[in-house]
N, CA, C and O atoms as CSV, one atom per row, in Angstrom:
chain,resi,resn,atom,element,x,y,z
A,1,MET,N,N,0.848,-1.176,0.000
A,1,MET,CA,C,0.000,0.000,0.000
A,1,MET,C,C,0.890,1.234,0.000
A,1,MET,O,O,1.873,1.285,0.739
A,2,PRO,N,N,0.559,2.231,-0.821
A,2,PRO,CA,C,1.385,3.437,-0.864
A,2,PRO,C,C,1.347,4.203,0.452
A,2,PRO,O,O,0.324,4.252,1.135
A,3,ALA,N,N,2.479,4.794,0.787
A,3,ALA,CA,C,2.534,5.631,1.992
A,3,ALA,C,C,2.043,7.032,1.643
A,3,ALA,O,O,2.135,7.464,0.494
A,4,GLY,N,N,1.526,7.731,2.639
A,4,GLY,CA,C,1.062,9.098,2.417
A,4,GLY,C,C,-0.298,9.157,1.755
A,4,GLY,O,O,-1.055,8.187,1.739
A,5,ARG,N,N,-0.577,10.311,1.217
A,5,ARG,CA,C,-1.888,10.537,0.621
A,5,ARG,C,C,-1.924,10.039,-0.823
A,5,ARG,O,O,-0.960,10.168,-1.578
A,6,SER,N,N,-3.059,9.473,-1.166
A,6,SER,CA,C,-3.260,8.947,-2.519
A,6,SER,C,C,-4.495,9.584,-3.137
A,6,SER,O,O,-5.423,9.964,-2.423
A,7,PRO,N,N,-4.511,9.703,-4.461
A,7,PRO,CA,C,-5.693,10.258,-5.114
A,7,PRO,C,C,-6.886,9.302,-5.033
A,7,PRO,O,O,-6.732,8.082,-4.970
A,8,PHE,N,N,-8.062,9.892,-5.037
A,8,PHE,CA,C,-9.296,9.116,-5.106
A,8,PHE,C,C,-10.310,9.881,-5.927
A,8,PHE,O,O,-10.189,11.087,-6.143
A,9,GLU,N,N,-11.320,9.144,-6.381
A,9,GLU,CA,C,-12.442,9.717,-7.119
A,9,GLU,C,C,-13.710,9.236,-6.427
A,9,GLU,O,O,-13.754,8.128,-5.891
A,10,TYR,N,N,-14.736,10.072,-6.442
A,10,TYR,CA,C,-16.016,9.630,-5.889
A,10,TYR,C,C,-17.160,10.304,-6.618
A,10,TYR,O,O,-17.000,11.353,-7.243
A,11,ALA,N,N,-18.316,9.672,-6.519
A,11,ALA,CA,C,-19.548,10.258,-7.033
A,11,ALA,C,C,-20.632,10.050,-5.985
A,11,ALA,O,O,-20.642,9.060,-5.254
A,12,ILE,N,N,-21.533,11.005,-5.937
A,12,ILE,CA,C,-22.706,10.903,-5.074
A,12,ILE,C,C,-23.778,10.165,-5.866
A,12,ILE,O,O,-24.006,10.468,-7.037
A,13,LEU,N,N,-24.427,9.210,-5.241
A,13,LEU,CA,C,-25.531,8.504,-5.868
A,13,LEU,C,C,-26.819,9.208,-5.463
A,13,LEU,O,O,-27.107,9.361,-4.276
A,14,ARG,N,N,-27.579,9.626,-6.444
A,14,ARG,CA,C,-28.799,10.394,-6.186
A,14,ARG,C,C,-30.018,9.625,-6.655
A,14,ARG,O,O,-30.002,8.968,-7.697
A,15,VAL,N,N,-31.070,9.720,-5.868
A,15,VAL,CA,C,-32.353,9.162,-6.276
A,15,VAL,C,C,-33.151,10.291,-6.908
A,15,VAL,O,O,-33.360,11.346,-6.308
A,16,ILE,N,N,-33.587,10.044,-8.125
A,16,ILE,CA,C,-34.408,11.009,-8.857
A,16,ILE,C,C,-35.712,10.283,-9.202
A,16,ILE,O,O,-35.830,9.666,-10.260
A,17,PRO,N,N,-36.687,10.367,-8.293
A,17,PRO,CA,C,-37.897,9.567,-8.484
A,17,PRO,C,C,-38.771,10.008,-9.651
A,17,PRO,O,O,-39.482,9.193,-10.239
A,18,ARG,N,N,-38.722,11.297,-9.988
A,18,ARG,CA,C,-39.507,11.792,-11.124
A,18,ARG,C,C,-38.630,12.721,-11.942
A,18,ARG,O,O,-38.421,13.881,-11.588
A,19,GLU,N,N,-38.128,12.194,-13.032
A,19,GLU,CA,C,-37.220,12.947,-13.907
A,19,GLU,C,C,-37.858,14.255,-14.379
A,19,GLU,O,O,-37.170,15.266,-14.519
A,20,ASP,N,N,-39.164,14.237,-14.624
A,20,ASP,CA,C,-39.840,15.428,-15.136
A,20,ASP,C,C,-39.821,16.587,-14.140
A,20,ASP,O,O,-39.902,17.748,-14.541
A,21,ARG,N,N,-39.715,16.281,-12.841
A,21,ARG,CA,C,-39.686,17.346,-11.835
A,21,ARG,C,C,-38.263,17.751,-11.462
A,21,ARG,O,O,-38.050,18.829,-10.907
A,22,GLY,N,N,-37.288,16.893,-11.763
A,22,GLY,CA,C,-35.897,17.220,-11.502
A,22,GLY,C,C,-35.499,17.203,-10.037
A,22,GLY,O,O,-34.401,17.642,-9.695
A,23,GLU,N,N,-36.359,16.711,-9.171
A,23,GLU,CA,C,-36.040,16.667,-7.742
A,23,GLU,C,C,-35.207,15.426,-7.451
A,23,GLU,O,O,-35.442,14.357,-8.015
A,24,ALA,N,N,-34.235,15.586,-6.566
A,24,ALA,CA,C,-33.338,14.485,-6.252
A,24,ALA,C,C,-32.907,14.571,-4.797
A,24,ALA,O,O,-32.981,15.628,-4.171
A,25,PHE,N,N,-32.455,13.441,-4.272
A,25,PHE,CA,C,-31.834,13.448,-2.950
A,25,PHE,C,C,-30.700,12.429,-2.934
A,25,PHE,O,O,-30.741,11.420,-3.638
A,26,ASN,N,N,-29.693,12.712,-2.122
A,26,ASN,CA,C,-28.509,11.867,-2.043
A,26,ASN,C,C,-28.836,10.575,-1.312
A,26,ASN,O,O,-29.493,10.580,-0.271
A,27,ALA,N,N,-28.363,9.460,-1.880
A,27,ALA,CA,C,-28.635,8.157,-1.295
A,27,ALA,C,C,-27.392,7.272,-1.207
A,27,ALA,O,O,-27.491,6.115,-0.798
A,28,GLY,N,N,-26.236,7.792,-1.578
A,28,GLY,CA,C,-25.049,6.959,-1.476
A,28,GLY,C,C,-23.815,7.655,-2.016
A,28,GLY,O,O,-23.875,8.727,-2.617
A,29,ILE,N,N,-22.698,6.996,-1.775
A,29,ILE,CA,C,-21.389,7.445,-2.263
A,29,ILE,C,C,-20.667,6.220,-2.809
A,29,ILE,O,O,-20.686,5.155,-2.191
A,30,VAL,N,N,-20.037,6.371,-3.959
A,30,VAL,CA,C,-19.147,5.338,-4.484
A,30,VAL,C,C,-17.771,5.980,-4.602
A,30,VAL,O,O,-17.631,7.053,-5.188
A,31,LEU,N,N,-16.748,5.318,-4.041
A,31,LEU,CA,C,-15.398,5.887,-3.976
A,31,LEU,C,C,-14.389,4.885,-4.507
A,31,LEU,O,O,-14.440,3.697,-4.190
A,32,HIS,N,N,-13.469,5.390,-5.322
A,32,HIS,CA,C,-12.431,4.556,-5.927
A,32,HIS,C,C,-11.069,5.221,-5.747
A,32,HIS,O,O,-10.914,6.412,-6.013
A,33,SER,N,N,-10.093,4.452,-5.299
A,33,SER,CA,C,-8.707,4.898,-5.250
A,33,SER,C,C,-7.860,3.836,-5.947
A,33,SER,O,O,-7.617,2.760,-5.400
A,34,ARG,N,N,-7.427,4.149,-7.132
A,34,ARG,CA,C,-6.637,3.194,-7.911
A,34,ARG,C,C,-5.343,2.811,-7.187
A,34,ARG,O,O,-5.050,1.620,-7.083
A,35,PRO,N,N,-4.538,3.793,-6.669
A,35,PRO,CA,C,-3.291,3.404,-6.004
A,35,PRO,C,C,-3.512,2.540,-4.762
A,35,PRO,O,O,-2.668,1.710,-4.423
A,36,ARG,N,N,-4.642,2.735,-4.086
A,36,ARG,CA,C,-4.944,1.954,-2.874
A,36,ARG,C,C,-5.715,0.676,-3.182
A,36,ARG,O,O,-6.020,-0.108,-2.283
A,37,ARG,N,N,-6.026,0.473,-4.463
A,37,ARG,CA,C,-6.797,-0.705,-4.885
A,37,ARG,C,C,-8.091,-0.815,-4.077
A,37,ARG,O,O,-8.437,-1.869,-3.544
A,38,PHE,N,N,-8.785,0.318,-4.013
A,38,PHE,CA,C,-9.990,0.421,-3.186
A,38,PHE,C,C,-11.172,0.834,-4.047
A,38,PHE,O,O,-11.087,1.785,-4.825
A,39,LEU,N,N,-12.263,0.120,-3.901
A,39,LEU,CA,C,-13.538,0.495,-4.510
A,39,LEU,C,C,-14.630,0.037,-3.559
A,39,LEU,O,O,-14.724,-1.145,-3.226
A,40,ALA,N,N,-15.455,0.982,-3.126
A,40,ALA,CA,C,-16.553,0.636,-2.226
A,40,ALA,C,C,-17.651,1.685,-2.339
A,40,ALA,O,O,-17.437,2.790,-2.836
A,41,ALA,N,N,-18.817,1.308,-1.867
A,41,ALA,CA,C,-19.953,2.226,-1.840
A,41,ALA,C,C,-20.718,2.017,-0.556
A,41,ALA,O,O,-20.747,0.924,0.011
A,42,ARG,N,N,-21.339,3.100,-0.110
A,42,ARG,CA,C,-22.275,3.047,1.018
A,42,ARG,C,C,-23.564,3.676,0.542
A,42,ARG,O,O,-23.545,4.708,-0.130
A,43,VAL,N,N,-24.675,3.067,0.881
A,43,VAL,CA,C,-25.976,3.560,0.430
A,43,VAL,C,C,-26.956,3.607,1.587
A,43,VAL,O,O,-26.851,2.853,2.553
A,44,HIS,N,N,-27.915,4.521,1.458
A,44,HIS,CA,C,-28.996,4.646,2.438
A,44,HIS,C,C,-30.184,5.317,1.754
A,44,HIS,O,O,-30.065,6.419,1.219
A,45,LEU,N,N,-31.318,4.647,1.776
A,45,LEU,CA,C,-32.530,5.207,1.195
A,45,LEU,C,C,-33.354,5.856,2.295
A,45,LEU,O,O,-33.772,5.189,3.242
A,46,ASP,N,N,-33.584,7.151,2.169
A,46,ASP,CA,C,-34.460,7.858,3.098
A,46,ASP,C,C,-35.881,7.715,2.562
A,46,ASP,O,O,-36.299,8.448,1.665
A,47,VAL,N,N,-36.603,6.771,3.122
A,47,VAL,CA,C,-37.948,6.441,2.662
A,47,VAL,C,C,-38.896,7.624,2.842
A,47,VAL,O,O,-39.802,7.821,2.032
A,48,ASP,N,N,-38.695,8.408,3.893
A,48,ASP,CA,C,-39.565,9.568,4.132
A,48,ASP,C,C,-39.440,10.597,3.014
A,48,ASP,O,O,-40.444,11.137,2.549
A,49,ILE,N,N,-38.219,10.869,2.584
A,49,ILE,CA,C,-38.015,11.828,1.485
A,49,ILE,C,C,-38.596,11.254,0.190
A,49,ILE,O,O,-39.227,11.976,-0.582
A,50,LEU,N,N,-38.384,9.964,-0.044
A,50,LEU,CA,C,-38.933,9.335,-1.247
A,50,LEU,C,C,-40.447,9.486,-1.282
A,50,LEU,O,O,-41.013,9.797,-2.330
A,51,GLU,N,N,-41.099,9.273,-0.164
A,51,GLU,CA,C,-42.561,9.377,-0.100
A,51,GLU,C,C,-43.035,10.799,-0.389
A,51,GLU,O,O,-44.061,10.992,-1.043
A,52,VAL,N,N,-42.291,11.794,0.096
A,52,VAL,CA,C,-42.667,13.190,-0.156
A,52,VAL,C,C,-42.509,13.533,-1.647
A,52,VAL,O,O,-43.380,14.171,-2.239
A,53,LEU,N,N,-41.395,13.104,-2.239
A,53,LEU,CA,C,-41.123,13.456,-3.633
A,53,LEU,C,C,-41.897,12.616,-4.638
A,53,LEU,O,O,-42.197,13.073,-5.741
A,54,ALA,N,N,-42.218,11.383,-4.252
A,54,ALA,CA,C,-42.895,10.480,-5.190
A,54,ALA,C,C,-43.863,9.571,-4.441
A,54,ALA,O,O,-43.598,8.380,-4.276
A,55,PRO,N,N,-44.987,10.132,-3.987
A,55,PRO,CA,C,-45.968,9.302,-3.289
A,55,PRO,C,C,-46.342,8.088,-4.148
A,55,PRO,O,O,-46.593,8.211,-5.346
A,56,GLY,N,N,-46.373,6.944,-3.523
A,56,GLY,CA,C,-46.728,5.732,-4.246
A,56,GLY,C,C,-45.560,5.003,-4.863
A,56,GLY,O,O,-45.722,3.870,-5.316
A,57,CYS,N,N,-44.386,5.609,-4.897
A,57,CYS,CA,C,-43.197,4.931,-5.426
A,57,CYS,C,C,-42.821,3.805,-4.462
A,57,CYS,O,O,-42.744,4.025,-3.253
A,58,ASP,N,N,-42.594,2.630,-4.978
A,58,ASP,CA,C,-42.265,1.475,-4.153
A,58,ASP,C,C,-40.815,1.563,-3.665
A,58,ASP,O,O,-39.889,1.408,-4.461
A,59,PRO,N,N,-40.608,1.811,-2.362
A,59,PRO,CA,C,-39.231,1.927,-1.864
A,59,PRO,C,C,-38.424,0.645,-2.033
A,59,PRO,O,O,-37.197,0.703,-2.119
A,60,ALA,N,N,-39.078,-0.501,-2.084
A,60,ALA,CA,C,-38.352,-1.766,-2.244
A,60,ALA,C,C,-37.632,-1.823,-3.589
A,60,ALA,O,O,-36.543,-2.388,-3.689
A,61,VAL,N,N,-38.232,-1.247,-4.611
A,61,VAL,CA,C,-37.609,-1.235,-5.940
A,61,VAL,C,C,-36.352,-0.372,-5.914
A,61,VAL,O,O,-35.310,-0.768,-6.437
A,62,VAL,N,N,-36.454,0.803,-5.307
A,62,VAL,CA,C,-35.308,1.717,-5.229
A,62,VAL,C,C,-34.227,1.105,-4.341
A,62,VAL,O,O,-33.044,1.155,-4.677
A,63,GLN,N,N,-34.629,0.528,-3.210
A,63,GLN,CA,C,-33.674,-0.087,-2.284
A,63,GLN,C,C,-32.901,-1.213,-2.968
A,63,GLN,O,O,-31.690,-1.335,-2.788
A,64,ALA,N,N,-33.590,-2.021,-3.740
A,64,ALA,CA,C,-32.925,-3.125,-4.448
A,64,ALA,C,C,-31.874,-2.596,-5.422
A,64,ALA,O,O,-30.783,-3.155,-5.534
A,65,GLN,N,N,-32.213,-1.514,-6.125
A,65,GLN,CA,C,-31.247,-0.923,-7.057
A,65,GLN,C,C,-30.038,-0.383,-6.302
A,65,GLN,O,O,-28.898,-0.582,-6.722
A,66,LEU,N,N,-30.287,0.300,-5.191
A,66,LEU,CA,C,-29.177,0.835,-4.386
A,66,LEU,C,C,-28.297,-0.278,-3.833
A,66,LEU,O,O,-27.071,-0.174,-3.875
A,67,GLU,N,N,-28.902,-1.336,-3.317
A,67,GLU,CA,C,-28.139,-2.415,-2.678
A,67,GLU,C,C,-27.245,-3.174,-3.660
A,67,GLU,O,O,-26.284,-3.824,-3.246
A,68,THR,N,N,-27.547,-3.097,-4.928
A,68,THR,CA,C,-26.707,-3.753,-5.934
A,68,THR,C,C,-25.357,-3.055,-6.068
A,68,THR,O,O,-24.358,-3.699,-6.389
A,69,ILE,N,N,-25.319,-1.761,-5.828
A,69,ILE,CA,C,-24.101,-0.978,-6.072
A,69,ILE,C,C,-22.928,-1.409,-5.184
A,69,ILE,O,O,-21.842,-1.639,-5.715
A,70,PRO,N,N,-23.091,-1.531,-3.854
A,70,PRO,CA,C,-21.957,-2.029,-3.056
A,70,PRO,C,C,-21.524,-3.444,-3.450
A,70,PRO,O,O,-20.348,-3.792,-3.344
A,71,ARG,N,N,-22.480,-4.253,-3.902
A,71,ARG,CA,C,-22.131,-5.612,-4.331
A,71,ARG,C,C,-21.284,-5.588,-5.608
A,71,ARG,O,O,-20.346,-6.372,-5.757
A,72,ILE,N,N,-21.624,-4.688,-6.515
A,72,ILE,CA,C,-20.808,-4.543,-7.727
A,72,ILE,C,C,-19.406,-4.083,-7.342
A,72,ILE,O,O,-18.414,-4.608,-7.849
A,73,CYS,N,N,-19.326,-3.107,-6.447
A,73,CYS,CA,C,-18.009,-2.623,-5.993
A,73,CYS,C,C,-17.171,-3.756,-5.417
A,73,CYS,O,O,-15.970,-3.838,-5.674
A,74,ALA,N,N,-17.803,-4.626,-4.638
A,74,ALA,CA,C,-17.095,-5.713,-3.970
A,74,ALA,C,C,-16.768,-6.875,-4.910
A,74,ALA,O,O,-16.056,-7.802,-4.524
A,75,GLY,N,N,-17.279,-6.830,-6.127
A,75,GLY,CA,C,-17.037,-7.933,-7.057
A,75,GLY,C,C,-17.860,-9.163,-6.734
A,75,GLY,O,O,-17.481,-10.275,-7.104
A,76,ASP,N,N,-18.971,-8.987,-6.057
A,76,ASP,CA,C,-19.857,-10.094,-5.664
A,76,ASP,C,C,-20.547,-10.659,-6.903
A,76,ASP,O,O,-21.279,-9.932,-7.575
A,77,PRO,N,N,-20.333,-11.934,-7.222
A,77,PRO,CA,C,-20.943,-12.530,-8.415
A,77,PRO,C,C,-22.472,-12.432,-8.428
A,77,PRO,O,O,-23.077,-12.442,-9.499
A,78,VAL,N,N,-23.091,-12.340,-7.276
A,78,VAL,CA,C,-24.554,-12.201,-7.199
A,78,VAL,C,C,-25.008,-10.913,-7.899
A,78,VAL,O,O,-26.150,-10.827,-8.351
A,79,ALA,N,N,-24.124,-9.916,-7.991
A,79,ALA,CA,C,-24.458,-8.626,-8.608
A,79,ALA,C,C,-24.460,-8.682,-10.133
A,79,ALA,O,O,-24.766,-7.683,-10.784
A,80,GLY,N,N,-24.128,-9.815,-10.700
A,80,GLY,CA,C,-24.170,-9.960,-12.146
A,80,GLY,C,C,-22.823,-9.765,-12.817
A,80,GLY,O,O,-21.793,-9.669,-12.150
A,81,PRO,N,N,-22.838,-9.707,-14.148
A,81,PRO,CA,C,-21.580,-9.666,-14.909
A,81,PRO,C,C,-20.739,-8.415,-14.658
A,81,PRO,O,O,-19.519,-8.459,-14.819
A,82,LEU,N,N,-21.355,-7.315,-14.271
A,82,LEU,CA,C,-20.566,-6.110,-13.990
A,82,LEU,C,C,-19.582,-6.337,-12.852
A,82,LEU,O,O,-18.497,-5.754,-12.841
A,83,ALA,N,N,-19.950,-7.168,-11.909
A,83,ALA,CA,C,-19.083,-7.439,-10.762
A,83,ALA,C,C,-17.805,-8.162,-11.167
A,83,ALA,O,O,-16.837,-8.174,-10.406
A,84,ALA,N,N,-17.787,-8.762,-12.346
A,84,ALA,CA,C,-16.600,-9.480,-12.815
A,84,ALA,C,C,-15.582,-8.564,-13.505
A,84,ALA,O,O,-14.460,-8.982,-13.793
A,85,LEU,N,N,-15.976,-7.324,-13.766
A,85,LEU,CA,C,-15.048,-6.383,-14.392
A,85,LEU,C,C,-13.939,-5.991,-13.418
A,85,LEU,O,O,-14.037,-6.260,-12.221
A,86,SER,N,N,-12.892,-5.362,-13.926
A,86,SER,CA,C,-11.816,-4.877,-13.053
A,86,SER,C,C,-12.354,-3.750,-12.168
A,86,SER,O,O,-13.392,-3.160,-12.469
A,87,ARG,N,N,-11.658,-3.461,-11.100
A,87,ARG,CA,C,-12.072,-2.383,-10.181
A,87,ARG,C,C,-12.295,-1.054,-10.917
A,87,ARG,O,O,-13.361,-0.456,-10.768
A,88,PRO,N,N,-11.319,-0.573,-11.710
A,88,PRO,CA,C,-11.547,0.692,-12.426
A,88,PRO,C,C,-12.735,0.633,-13.388
A,88,PRO,O,O,-13.488,1.599,-13.509
A,89,GLU,N,N,-12.899,-0.494,-14.066
A,89,GLU,CA,C,-14.037,-0.629,-14.979
A,89,GLU,C,C,-15.359,-0.597,-14.223
A,89,GLU,O,O,-16.317,0.022,-14.686
A,90,ARG,N,N,-15.427,-1.252,-13.069
A,90,ARG,CA,C,-16.656,-1.222,-12.260
A,90,ARG,C,C,-16.969,0.206,-11.828
A,90,ARG,O,O,-18.115,0.648,-11.916
A,91,PHE,N,N,-15.945,0.931,-11.359
A,91,PHE,CA,C,-16.168,2.314,-10.929
A,91,PHE,C,C,-16.704,3.151,-12.090
A,91,PHE,O,O,-17.704,3.853,-11.946
A,92,HIS,N,N,-16.040,3.073,-13.228
A,92,HIS,CA,C,-16.445,3.909,-14.357
A,92,HIS,C,C,-17.831,3.534,-14.870
A,92,HIS,O,O,-18.563,4.405,-15.337
A,93,TRP,N,N,-18.203,2.277,-14.796
A,93,TRP,CA,C,-19.549,1.886,-15.175
A,93,TRP,C,C,-20.557,2.479,-14.187
A,93,TRP,O,O,-21.595,2.998,-14.599
A,94,LEU,N,N,-20.255,2.403,-12.881
A,94,LEU,CA,C,-21.184,2.906,-11.862
A,94,LEU,C,C,-21.385,4.414,-11.920
A,94,LEU,O,O,-22.457,4.905,-11.567
A,95,VAL,N,N,-20.377,5.152,-12.357
A,95,VAL,CA,C,-20.493,6.619,-12.378
A,95,VAL,C,C,-20.841,7.161,-13.768
A,95,VAL,O,O,-20.854,8.375,-13.972
A,96,SER,N,N,-21.118,6.283,-14.707
A,96,SER,CA,C,-21.546,6.719,-16.031
A,96,SER,C,C,-22.966,7.262,-15.959
A,96,SER,O,O,-23.782,6.770,-15.179
A,97,PRO,N,N,-23.265,8.270,-16.766
A,97,PRO,CA,C,-24.636,8.800,-16.773
A,97,PRO,C,C,-25.642,7.690,-17.081
A,97,PRO,O,O,-25.380,6.796,-17.886
A,98,SER,N,N,-26.779,7.769,-16.430
A,98,SER,CA,C,-27.816,6.764,-16.654
A,98,SER,C,C,-29.178,7.436,-16.623
A,98,SER,O,O,-29.317,8.584,-16.202
A,99,SER,N,N,-30.169,6.703,-17.074
A,99,SER,CA,C,-31.524,7.236,-17.061
A,99,SER,C,C,-32.401,6.453,-16.083
A,99,SER,O,O,-33.624,6.419,-16.223
A,100,THR,N,N,-31.774,5.837,-15.110
A,100,THR,CA,C,-32.520,5.091,-14.094
A,100,THR,C,C,-32.876,6.019,-12.935
A,100,THR,O,O,-32.497,7.190,-12.922
A,101,MET,N,N,-33.602,5.483,-11.973
A,101,MET,CA,C,-34.005,6.293,-10.825
A,101,MET,C,C,-32.810,6.649,-9.938
A,101,MET,O,O,-32.837,7.672,-9.254
A,102,VAL,N,N,-31.765,5.820,-9.940
A,102,VAL,CA,C,-30.534,6.115,-9.190
A,102,VAL,C,C,-29.490,6.575,-10.195
A,102,VAL,O,O,-29.118,5.835,-11.105
A,103,GLN,N,N,-29.017,7.817,-10.016
A,103,GLN,CA,C,-28.073,8.398,-10.953
A,103,GLN,C,C,-26.861,8.966,-10.216
A,103,GLN,O,O,-26.998,9.506,-9.119
A,104,PRO,N,N,-25.667,8.843,-10.822
A,104,PRO,CA,C,-24.474,9.404,-10.189
A,104,PRO,C,C,-24.322,10.890,-10.480
A,104,PRO,O,O,-24.783,11.393,-11.504
A,105,SER,N,N,-23.667,11.575,-9.558
A,105,SER,CA,C,-23.285,12.973,-9.794
A,105,SER,C,C,-22.072,12.976,-10.709
A,105,SER,O,O,-21.612,11.928,-11.160
A,106,ALA,N,N,-21.569,14.157,-10.971
A,106,ALA,CA,C,-20.261,14.268,-11.619
A,106,ALA,C,C,-19.226,13.636,-10.689
A,106,ALA,O,O,-19.449,13.538,-9.482
A,107,VAL,N,N,-18.112,13.214,-11.244
A,107,VAL,CA,C,-17.043,12.622,-10.444
A,107,VAL,C,C,-16.202,13.738,-9.841
A,107,VAL,O,O,-15.823,14.691,-10.522
A,108,HIS,N,N,-15.919,13.603,-8.560
A,108,HIS,CA,C,-15.084,14.548,-7.825
A,108,HIS,C,C,-13.799,13.834,-7.430
A,108,HIS,O,O,-13.760,12.605,-7.376
A,109,THR,N,N,-12.741,14.605,-7.151
A,109,THR,CA,C,-11.450,14.007,-6.807
A,109,THR,C,C,-10.921,14.588,-5.504
A,109,THR,O,O,-11.388,15.619,-5.021
A,110,GLY,N,N,-9.942,13.901,-4.956
A,110,GLY,CA,C,-9.289,14.375,-3.750
A,110,GLY,C,C,-8.094,13.508,-3.423
A,110,GLY,O,O,-7.698,12.642,-4.204
A,111,LEU,N,N,-7.521,13.755,-2.246
A,111,LEU,CA,C,-6.402,12.964,-1.730
A,111,LEU,C,C,-6.799,12.411,-0.381
A,111,LEU,O,O,-7.504,13.067,0.385
A,112,THR,N,N,-6.341,11.192,-0.087
A,112,THR,CA,C,-6.700,10.559,1.175
A,112,THR,C,C,-5.580,9.663,1.681
A,112,THR,O,O,-4.825,9.081,0.902
A,113,ASP,N,N,-5.491,9.565,3.000
A,113,ASP,CA,C,-4.607,8.583,3.642
A,113,ASP,C,C,-5.315,7.245,3.795
A,113,ASP,O,O,-4.680,6.192,3.842
A,114,ASN,N,N,-6.672,7.306,3.874
A,114,ASN,CA,C,-7.448,6.109,4.142
A,114,ASN,C,C,-8.778,6.197,3.387
A,114,ASN,O,O,-9.687,6.896,3.834
A,115,PRO,N,N,-8.908,5.502,2.250
A,115,PRO,CA,C,-10.136,5.602,1.464
A,115,PRO,C,C,-11.397,5.179,2.220
A,115,PRO,O,O,-12.454,5.780,2.029
A,116,ALA,N,N,-11.305,4.166,3.068
A,116,ALA,CA,C,-12.491,3.719,3.812
A,116,ALA,C,C,-12.983,4.803,4.762
A,116,ALA,O,O,-14.188,5.025,4.883
A,117,THR,N,N,-12.060,5.476,5.433
A,117,THR,CA,C,-12.421,6.567,6.339
A,117,THR,C,C,-12.994,7.738,5.557
A,117,THR,O,O,-13.948,8.377,6.002
A,118,THR,N,N,-12.421,8.021,4.398
A,118,THR,CA,C,-12.927,9.103,3.556
A,118,THR,C,C,-14.336,8.778,3.058
A,118,THR,O,O,-15.202,9.651,3.034
A,119,LEU,N,N,-14.563,7.537,2.664
A,119,LEU,CA,C,-15.899,7.117,2.249
A,119,LEU,C,C,-16.905,7.330,3.375
A,119,LEU,O,O,-17.991,7.866,3.154
A,120,ASP,N,N,-16.537,6.907,4.584
A,120,ASP,CA,C,-17.426,7.086,5.742
A,120,ASP,C,C,-17.736,8.564,5.986
A,120,ASP,O,O,-18.882,8.928,6.248
A,121,ARG,N,N,-16.716,9.406,5.898
A,121,ARG,CA,C,-16.905,10.844,6.143
A,121,ARG,C,C,-17.811,11.460,5.085
A,121,ARG,O,O,-18.721,12.221,5.416
A,122,LEU,N,N,-17.574,11.141,3.823
A,122,LEU,CA,C,-18.417,11.663,2.753
A,122,LEU,C,C,-19.856,11.181,2.901
A,122,LEU,O,O,-20.794,11.947,2.687
A,123,PHE,N,N,-20.029,9.926,3.263
A,123,PHE,CA,C,-21.360,9.359,3.447
A,123,PHE,C,C,-22.096,10.069,4.574
A,123,PHE,O,O,-23.258,10.447,4.426
A,124,GLU,N,N,-21.416,10.249,5.699
A,124,GLU,CA,C,-22.031,10.922,6.852
A,124,GLU,C,C,-22.416,12.356,6.486
A,124,GLU,O,O,-23.502,12.813,6.843
A,125,THR,N,N,-21.547,13.060,5.786
A,125,THR,CA,C,-21.768,14.464,5.463
A,125,THR,C,C,-22.762,14.678,4.335
A,125,THR,O,O,-23.642,15.533,4.443
A,126,LEU,N,N,-22.641,13.930,3.270
A,126,LEU,CA,C,-23.427,14.195,2.063
A,126,LEU,C,C,-24.726,13.396,1.965
A,126,LEU,O,O,-25.671,13.827,1.304
A,127,VAL,N,N,-24.776,12.242,2.614
A,127,VAL,CA,C,-25.983,11.413,2.529
A,127,VAL,C,C,-26.799,11.502,3.807
A,127,VAL,O,O,-27.993,11.799,3.773
A,128,LEU,N,N,-26.146,11.241,4.938
A,128,LEU,CA,C,-26.874,11.285,6.203
A,128,LEU,C,C,-27.001,12.704,6.734
A,128,LEU,O,O,-27.777,12.964,7.654
A,129,ARG,N,N,-26.230,13.629,6.147
A,129,ARG,CA,C,-26.235,15.054,6.477
A,129,ARG,C,C,-25.895,15.329,7.946
A,129,ARG,O,O,-26.500,16.173,8.607
A,130,ARG,N,N,-24.923,14.591,8.410
A,130,ARG,CA,C,-24.383,14.812,9.758
A,130,ARG,C,C,-23.037,15.489,9.622
A,130,ARG,O,O,-22.200,15.068,8.823
A,131,ALA,N,N,-22.828,16.531,10.398
A,131,ALA,CA,C,-21.551,17.271,10.317
A,131,ALA,C,C,-20.437,16.533,10.982
A,131,ALA,O,O,-19.304,17.013,11.003
């Protein structure tokens, strides 16, 4: 493992229940650090916000889509053929623009000593909205 700070990339995973209204809320973070050989995601569906933005939307459908993302990051065969791709390929597939209810933000970059700790901090701040 490299000593010191290493570059990383991340995207915020957003739920956009109704594309026509353009309303969205953060539901996860996917983070990749090539030098640290790290790829992981954390997700959380706020069912209350989903109900406000899209009454009648089945949270189980959205939750299932979100739960697939950490499995793809981990290379879990249950997640399908995408999980068999290389770490960088999985990251780039996950952060590619999509027209599904779960969409990634633009990719952001930074430096970190510990990608797992950085993922936790970003998740707490941007998804759970805890300072």
